[in-house]
C-alpha angles and dihedrals in degrees: 000000000000096000089049089059095246093129105073107207142124123296087240092058089047091055090049089050088053093051092048087054093053091050091051091049104039108013116224123008118281133165086221095055121110111261122216119215113268090244086062090057107029133040106259093211089066090063093042089053093064093060119097115261118252115266115271119241120200113231117255109243103184120078091214092050090049090051092051088046091053092048090049091048089058096052136048093308090058090051091052092049092050089050090050090052092047090052092047094049091050090052090049091051089049090050090048091051089049094050090045092054092046091051093046092051089051090050092049093050089056091045087057089058093058094066112145093022110131122226094253087051094049091050093048092051091046091055094043091059093047091048089059087079106091089220094059110135096030122115108234123215127191106235139163113226098224100179147327116233117196119220109214121197136174121211127217094073098300120138120269113232136200115239126219121275111271133178093215117100117226120228088343134112088218092105130207140301131033108319134186105232144159115246107208119199115193139163095271108021148009117238140189118218134184104234111269093011118121097208121064120243089218136357132200126196113215091251090069094051109096100176145339141188148118124311084186140334093292103026122083122192125202118189113208115178104295096355136082111202115201118204128189106219141148090214099066096135094043090053092045092050095049093046089052092051095050091043090053094048090048091060096241099108122132131183106280114244132175111273124233132172103285116247093193137036110273116264118265094230107153117241120212111225131187118255115286098033124106128245114288121254091210137306107312122228130207122220110201115239115254114280095021132100136211133193 
């Protein structure tokens, strides 16, 4: 979880975590101790984030200009560009090696300070640091928030209707437009994180989730009160199975049934929730992922 970058914290803390891992693996510092590779101790993406971004090339609009660029790319100019790219890649690799060596040196210095700490103590200190993140214990999925679709209903027996698809979020700080996010599924709530940020953009306790399921093999829908959140992800079934497990353990499970656009307001049947969960918005429904079957 730490090495994949799913614990948003400072680089200083990441170095301390790496030193604690070395202490738990090898005990006190020694030049003869086996050394893991840096990517086994420290998130690689942190080092890559220090590198300068590639130069931006404005798109070629004119067809004639694109043709001329293609002809040039096949001649001497193309060879010169390839040489420039190779030189730049070599400089970036050198810079990455320097950053890696600097980071490893900082980790080793922190490791030396842990002399005398036993393996159980090092593991306990490691876990204590990781647990400082409020989202600890959640399973994180990389998703793209595709859109938020409001579900507008009118009481007093009038029909509910489905609103048009919109990219705007209702009563949520998530914002608008497709966004790369972390979908965190925990024991008590589902949260949306901006990658690398410690605090969630939005969080929904299970009592607010009325249904969930797959719109297709790569689109996951989460219905929260008056909103349908649509996510693009390759892990539709994994997300659905985990949500089903947590909802069942929370005591809010109902018999799954195929979901259709409602023709009347949801029933006001009260749902008994364990302590710590908010009042339910209504009985939730599970819509099985595409290609799966449930009894």
